[in-house]
C-alpha positions in Angstrom: -14.3 -9.1 54.9 -12.9 -6.4 52.5 -14.4 -3.3 50.9 -13.9 -2.2 47.4 -14.8 1.3 46.4 -15.4 2.0 42.7 -15.8 5.2 40.7 -15.6 6.6 37.1 -14.3 9.5 35.2 -16.6 10.0 32.2 -16.2 12.5 29.4 -19.3 13.0 27.3 -17.4 15.0 24.6 -15.3 11.9 23.7 -17.7 9.1 25.0 -14.7 7.7 26.9 -13.7 7.3 30.5 -12.0 5.3 33.1 -12.8 3.4 36.2 -11.0 3.1 39.5 -11.2 0.6 42.3 -9.5 0.4 45.7 -9.6 -2.6 48.1 -9.3 -2.1 51.9 -9.5 -4.5 54.8 -11.9 -4.3 57.7 -9.6 -1.7 59.4 -9.5 0.5 56.3 -6.0 -0.4 55.4 -5.0 -0.5 51.7 -4.8 -3.9 50.1 -4.8 -3.1 46.3 -6.0 -0.7 43.7 -6.5 -0.7 39.9 -7.7 1.6 37.2 -9.0 0.9 33.7 -9.1 3.2 30.7 -12.2 2.9 28.6 -11.8 4.3 25.1 -15.5 3.9 24.2 -18.4 3.9 26.5 -22.1 4.8 25.8 -22.8 7.0 28.8 -22.0 7.6 32.4 -24.5 4.9 33.6 -22.7 2.3 31.5 -19.3 3.5 32.9 -20.6 3.2 36.5 -21.7 -0.4 35.9 -18.4 -1.2 34.3 -16.7 0.2 37.4 -18.6 -2.2 39.6 -17.8 -5.1 37.3 -14.1 -4.1 37.3 -14.0 -3.8 41.0 -15.5 -7.3 41.3 -12.7 -8.6 39.0 -10.1 -6.9 41.1 -11.3 -8.5 44.4 -11.7 -11.9 42.8 -8.1 -11.7 41.4 -6.9 -10.8 44.9 -8.6 -13.9 46.3 -11.1 -12.1 48.4 -14.3 -14.1 49.2 -16.4 -11.7 51.4 -16.8 -8.4 49.8 -18.7 -5.1 50.2 -18.8 -3.2 46.9 -19.4 0.5 47.3 -20.2 3.1 44.6 -21.5 6.6 44.8 -23.8 6.0 41.9 -27.3 5.0 43.1 -28.4 3.8 39.7 -25.5 1.4 39.4 -25.9 0.0 42.9 -29.6 -0.5 42.4 -29.1 -2.1 39.0 -26.8 -4.8 40.4 -28.8 -5.3 43.6 -31.8 -6.1 41.4 -29.8 -8.2 38.8 -32.6 -10.5 37.9 -35.0 -7.6 37.1 -32.6 -5.3 35.3 -33.6 -4.8 31.6 -31.7 -1.7 30.6 -29.2 -1.3 27.8 -26.3 -2.6 29.9 -28.0 -6.0 30.6 -24.8 -7.9 29.6 -22.7 -6.1 32.2 -25.3 -6.6 34.9 -25.5 -10.3 33.9 -21.7 -10.6 34.1 -21.8 -9.1 37.6 -24.4 -11.7 38.5 -22.2 -14.5 37.2 -19.2 -13.1 39.0 -21.1 -12.8 42.3 -21.7 -16.5 42.4 -17.9 -17.1 43.1 -18.0 -15.0 46.3 -19.0 -16.5 49.7 -20.7 -13.1 50.4 -21.0 -10.0 48.3 -23.1 -6.9 49.0 -23.6 -3.8 46.9 -23.9 -0.5 48.8 -24.2 3.2 48.0 -21.6 5.5 49.6 -21.3 9.2 49.7 -19.0 10.9 47.1 -16.9 12.2 50.0 -16.0 8.6 51.1 -15.1 7.7 47.5 -12.2 10.0 46.8 -9.6 7.3 46.2 -11.6 5.5 43.6 -12.4 8.8 41.9 -8.8 9.9 41.8 -7.7 6.5 40.4 -10.3 6.9 37.6 -9.2 10.5 36.9 -5.5 9.5 36.7 -6.3 6.6 34.4 -8.2 9.0 32.1 -5.5 11.6 32.1 -2.8 9.0 31.2 -5.1 7.0 28.8 -3.8 3.8 30.5 -4.8 1.0 32.9 -2.7 0.2 36.0 -2.8 -1.9 39.2 -1.0 -1.7 42.5 -0.6 -4.5 45.1 0.4 -3.5 48.6 2.3 -0.4 47.5 0.1 2.8 47.7 0.6 5.0 44.6 1.7 8.5 45.7 -1.1 10.3 43.9 -3.8 8.7 46.2 -2.0 8.6 49.5 -3.6 11.8 50.8 -7.0 10.7 49.6 -6.7 7.5 51.6 -6.3 9.6 54.8 -9.2 11.8 53.9 -11.5 8.8 53.1 -10.7 7.3 56.5 -11.9 10.5 58.3 -15.2 10.3 56.4 -15.7 6.5 56.9 
């Protein structure tokens, strides 16, 4: 079982943002992380749903089959938990999450507190500042190392 935390950095002035995701094993140890710059996004809710979708792609690409997806956005978590009943403007992203979830042996979507989501938040912020997307396997990027320690004390 692995956990992937996701978060966004959204800027209403430019309608752009970025998402970040970090995967940890059952002991909280770093497995991988990624961030995606989003040059155009409708609003923060759309960005939060994209963060969940991107996190699902990350864990799938890493070969993880039993996954807890955590976000500090209640709206996004509830939207993907109720996939069949979601009828909002981001129905295509929610439908994509539903399709992706079929490939996992077990997947759950959970809300987490912002304090336990600092790594994903910092990944998204860094991606937005650099206007780029990145990924890291096994090697922890320096700019999140102190956040990993802080997240572990909250978890």
